[in-house]
C-alpha positions in Angstrom: 50.0 -62.0 37.1 47.8 -62.0 40.2 44.0 -61.9 40.2 43.9 -58.3 41.3 46.3 -57.3 38.6 44.2 -59.3 36.0 41.0 -57.6 37.1 42.7 -54.2 36.9 43.9 -55.0 33.4 40.5 -56.2 32.4 38.8 -53.1 33.9 41.3 -50.8 32.0 40.7 -52.8 28.8 37.0 -52.5 29.2 37.4 -48.8 30.0 39.5 -48.3 26.9 37.0 -50.3 24.7 34.2 -48.1 26.1 36.2 -44.9 25.4 37.0 -46.3 22.0 33.3 -47.0 21.3 32.4 -43.5 22.6 35.0 -41.9 20.4 34.0 -44.0 17.4 30.3 -43.0 18.0 31.4 -39.3 18.3 33.4 -39.6 15.0 30.4 -41.3 13.4 28.1 -38.5 14.5 30.6 -35.9 13.3 30.9 -37.8 10.0 27.1 -37.9 9.6 26.8 -34.2 10.4 29.6 -33.4 7.9 28.0 -35.7 5.3 24.6 -33.9 5.8 26.3 -30.5 5.4 28.1 -31.7 2.3 24.8 -33.0 0.8 23.1 -29.7 1.7 26.0 -27.7 0.1 25.9 -29.9 -3.1 22.1 -29.4 -3.3 22.5 -25.6 -2.6 25.1 -25.4 -5.3 23.0 -27.2 -7.8 20.0 -24.9 -7.0 22.3 -21.8 -7.3 23.5 -23.0 -10.7 19.9 -23.7 -11.9 18.8 -20.3 -10.7 21.7 -18.6 -12.3 20.9 -20.4 -15.5 17.3 -19.2 -15.3 18.5 -15.6 -14.7 20.9 -15.8 -17.6 18.1 -17.0 -19.8 15.8 -14.2 -18.6 18.5 -11.6 -19.0 19.2 -12.7 -22.5 15.4 -12.6 -23.3 15.2 -9.1 -21.8 18.3 -7.9 -23.7 16.6 -9.1 -26.9 13.4 -7.3 -26.0 15.4 -4.1 -25.4 17.1 -4.5 -28.8 13.7 -5.1 -30.4 12.3 -2.0 -28.7 15.3 0.1 -29.8 14.5 -1.0 -33.4 10.8 0.0 -32.9 11.9 3.3 -31.3 14.1 4.1 -34.4 11.2 3.1 -36.7 8.8 5.4 -34.9 11.3 8.3 -34.7 11.6 8.0 -38.5 7.8 8.0 -38.9 7.5 11.0 -36.6 10.2 12.9 -38.5 8.4 12.1 -41.8 5.0 13.2 -40.4 6.5 16.4 -39.0 8.0 17.2 -42.4 4.6 16.5 -44.1 2.9 18.6 -41.6 5.4 21.4 -42.2 5.0 21.1 -46.0 1.2 21.0 -45.7 1.2 24.1 -43.5 3.5 25.8 -46.0 1.1 24.8 -48.8 -1.9 26.1 -46.8 -0.2 29.4 -46.1 0.8 29.7 -49.8 -2.8 28.9 -50.8 -4.3 31.4 -48.4 -1.8 34.0 -49.6 -2.8 33.4 -53.2 -6.5 33.7 -52.3 -5.8 37.0 -50.5 -3.7 38.3 -53.4 -6.4 37.2 -55.9 -9.1 38.9 -53.8 -6.9 42.0 -53.5 -6.3 42.0 -57.2 -10.1 41.6 -57.9 -10.7 44.5 -55.5 -8.0 46.7 -57.1 -9.4 45.7 -60.6 -12.9 46.8 -59.6 -11.6 50.0 -58.1 -9.6 50.7 -61.3 -12.6 49.9 -63.4 -14.7 52.3 -61.3 -12.1 55.0 -61.5 -12.0 54.6 -65.4 -15.7 54.7 -65.5 -15.8 57.8 -63.4 -13.0 59.3 -65.5 -15.0 58.6 -68.7 -18.0 60.2 -67.1 -16.0 63.2 -66.2 -14.6 63.5 -69.7 
């Protein structure tokens, strides 16, 4: 092997080592980028799961509130129904009372007229 040949081989070897180092550096950078992306995805996934858990808890709480409000609604509907019935009954009782008063007044009036007619009849006789 001549000196020129040796220099050429050393130069090619050095060039290959440089290329190898450059490729290794590129792979290292790509690995770091991928590693960072992986870490970001793992973090994002954990955040997503935490947020989903919070939403599920909130949804369960809201569903319970809706169920409680439905119970309250049914209770108040029953109360309203009972109050409407009482109001109807009280109105009926008031009408009946007013009618009795009118009938009593009319009976008193008719009785007075009859008494007056009898008195006049006796006077005439």
